[in-house]
DRENPA-3360 file (N, C-alpha, C; in nm, 2 decimals, always signed):
BEGIN
1 = MIGQQQER = +27.23/-10.46/+16.05/+27.09/-10.42/+16.08/+27.05/-10.29/+16.00 ~ +27.14/-10.20/+16.00/+27.11/-10.07/+15.93/+27.11/-10.09/+15.78 ~ +27.20/-10.18/+15.73/+27.20/-10.21/+15.59/+27.07/-10.27/+15.54 ~ +27.01/-10.36/+15.63/+26.88/-10.42/+15.59/+26.77/-10.32/+15.59 ~ +26.77/-10.22/+15.68/+26.67/-10.12/+15.68/+26.68/-10.03/+15.55 ~ +26.80/-10.00/+15.51/+26.82/-9.92/+15.39/+26.77/-9.99/+15.27 ~ +26.79/-10.12/+15.26/+26.75/-10.20/+15.15/+26.60/-10.20/+15.14 ~ +26.53/-10.21/+15.25/+26.38/-10.21/+15.25/+26.33/-10.07/+15.21;
9 = EQPERPEK = +26.40/-9.97/+15.25/+26.35/-9.83/+15.22/+26.37/-9.79/+15.07 ~ +26.46/-9.85/+15.00/+26.49/-9.81/+14.87/+26.37/-9.86/+14.78 ~ +26.33/-9.77/+14.68/+26.23/-9.82/+14.59/+26.28/-9.93/+14.50 ~ +26.18/-10.00/+14.44/+26.22/-10.10/+14.34/+26.29/-10.04/+14.22 ~ +26.38/-10.12/+14.17/+26.45/-10.07/+14.05/+26.35/-10.07/+13.93 ~ +26.36/-9.99/+13.83/+26.26/-9.98/+13.72/+26.25/-10.11/+13.65 ~ +26.35/-10.19/+13.63/+26.34/-10.31/+13.55/+26.26/-10.42/+13.64 ~ +26.28/-10.41/+13.77/+26.21/-10.51/+13.85/+26.06/-10.47/+13.86;
17 = ARRRSVEV = +26.03/-10.35/+13.86/+25.89/-10.30/+13.86/+25.83/-10.34/+13.72 ~ +25.90/-10.32/+13.62/+25.85/-10.35/+13.48/+25.82/-10.50/+13.47 ~ +25.91/-10.58/+13.52/+25.90/-10.73/+13.51/+25.77/-10.77/+13.59 ~ +25.76/-10.71/+13.71/+25.64/-10.74/+13.79/+25.51/-10.71/+13.72 ~ +25.50/-10.59/+13.65/+25.38/-10.55/+13.58/+25.36/-10.64/+13.46 ~ +25.46/-10.69/+13.39/+25.45/-10.78/+13.28/+25.40/-10.92/+13.33 ~ +25.44/-10.96/+13.45/+25.39/-11.08/+13.51/+25.25/-11.08/+13.54 ~ +25.21/-10.96/+13.60/+25.06/-10.94/+13.63/+24.98/-10.95/+13.51;
25 = VAFLAGFL = +25.02/-10.88/+13.40/+24.95/-10.88/+13.27/+24.94/-11.02/+13.22 ~ +25.05/-11.09/+13.22/+25.05/-11.23/+13.17/+24.95/-11.32/+13.25 ~ +24.95/-11.30/+13.38/+24.85/-11.38/+13.46/+24.71/-11.35/+13.43 ~ +24.68/-11.22/+13.42/+24.54/-11.18/+13.39/+24.50/-11.22/+13.25 ~ +24.59/-11.22/+13.15/+24.56/-11.26/+13.02/+24.53/-11.41/+13.01 ~ +24.61/-11.49/+13.08/+24.58/-11.63/+13.09/+24.45/-11.66/+13.16 ~ +24.43/-11.60/+13.27/+24.31/-11.62/+13.35/+24.18/-11.58/+13.27 ~ +24.18/-11.46/+13.21/+24.07/-11.42/+13.14/+24.04/-11.50/+13.01;
33 = ATLAFFAF = +24.15/-11.54/+12.94/+24.13/-11.62/+12.82/+24.07/-11.75/+12.85 ~ +24.12/-11.81/+12.96/+24.06/-11.94/+13.00/+23.92/-11.93/+13.04 ~ +23.88/-11.83/+13.12/+23.74/-11.80/+13.16/+23.66/-11.78/+13.03 ~ +23.71/-11.71/+12.94/+23.63/-11.68/+12.82/+23.61/-11.81/+12.74 ~ +23.71/-11.90/+12.74/+23.70/-12.03/+12.67/+23.59/-12.11/+12.73 ~ +23.58/-12.12/+12.87/+23.48/-12.19/+12.93/+23.34/-12.13/+12.92 ~ +23.34/-12.00/+12.91/+23.21/-11.93/+12.90/+23.15/-11.94/+12.76 ~ +23.23/-11.94/+12.65/+23.18/-11.92/+12.52/+23.20/-12.03/+12.42;
41 = FPGLPHVI = +23.28/-12.13/+12.46/+23.31/-12.24/+12.37/+23.19/-12.33/+12.34 ~ +23.15/-12.35/+12.21/+23.04/-12.43/+12.19/+23.05/-12.57/+12.23 ~ +22.95/-12.63/+12.29/+22.95/-12.76/+12.33/+22.97/-12.78/+12.48 ~ +23.03/-12.68/+12.54/+23.04/-12.68/+12.69/+22.92/-12.61/+12.75 ~ +22.89/-12.66/+12.87/+22.78/-12.59/+12.94/+22.83/-12.45/+12.97 ~ +22.75/-12.35/+12.94/+22.80/-12.21/+12.96/+22.78/-12.16/+13.10 ~ +22.85/-12.23/+13.19/+22.84/-12.20/+13.33/+22.99/-12.20/+13.38 ~ +23.01/-12.09/+13.46/+23.14/-12.08/+13.52/+23.13/-12.14/+13.66;
49 = DWGAIIVS = +23.19/-12.25/+13.68/+23.18/-12.32/+13.81/+23.32/-12.31/+13.88 ~ +23.33/-12.38/+13.99/+23.46/-12.37/+14.06/+23.57/-12.44/+13.99 ~ +23.54/-12.54/+13.91/+23.64/-12.61/+13.83/+23.70/-12.52/+13.73 ~ +23.61/-12.44/+13.66/+23.66/-12.35/+13.56/+23.74/-12.24/+13.62 ~ +23.71/-12.19/+13.74/+23.78/-12.09/+13.81/+23.92/-12.14/+13.85 ~ +23.92/-12.26/+13.90/+24.05/-12.32/+13.94/+24.14/-12.34/+13.82 ~ +24.09/-12.39/+13.72/+24.17/-12.41/+13.60/+24.22/-12.28/+13.54 ~ +24.14/-12.18/+13.55/+24.18/-12.04/+13.50/+24.29/-11.99/+13.58;
57 = VLVGALAR = +24.28/-12.01/+13.71/+24.39/-11.96/+13.80/+24.52/-12.03/+13.77 ~ +24.51/-12.16/+13.75/+24.63/-12.24/+13.71/+24.69/-12.20/+13.58 ~ +24.60/-12.18/+13.48/+24.66/-12.13/+13.35/+24.72/-11.99/+13.36 ~ +24.66/-11.91/+13.44/+24.72/-11.77/+13.47/+24.85/-11.78/+13.53 ~ +24.87/-11.87/+13.63/+24.99/-11.89/+13.70/+25.10/-11.95/+13.60 ~ +25.05/-12.04/+13.52/+25.14/-12.10/+13.42/+25.19/-11.99/+13.32 ~ +25.10/-11.90/+13.28/+25.14/-11.79/+13.19/+25.24/-11.70/+13.25 ~ +25.22/-11.67/+13.38/+25.31/-11.59/+13.46/+25.45/-11.65/+13.47;
65 = RVCRR = +25.45/-11.78/+13.49/+25.58/-11.85/+13.50/+25.65/-11.86/+13.37 ~ +25.58/-11.88/+13.26/+25.64/-11.88/+13.13/+25.70/-11.74/+13.10 ~ +25.63/-11.64/+13.14/+25.67/-11.50/+13.12/+25.80/-11.47/+13.19 ~ +25.82/-11.53/+13.31/+25.94/-11.51/+13.39/+26.07/-11.56/+13.32 ~ +26.06/-11.66/+13.24/+26.17/-11.72/+13.18/+26.21/-11.65/+13.06;
% end
């Protein structure tokens, strides 16, 4: 029980924190790039709807997962 409390109190190791920040940046890059595609690509209606948002979140999650490996 005491060992578990000490593990929770210890700050994250620097490499773990760095990996986390890289994953967040990868997610945001994928998300924003996909939203920009739907907003500015010629021939598409220039409307951000729920479908575009869902696809953007999925692409962001995919980018984060690729970054993990």
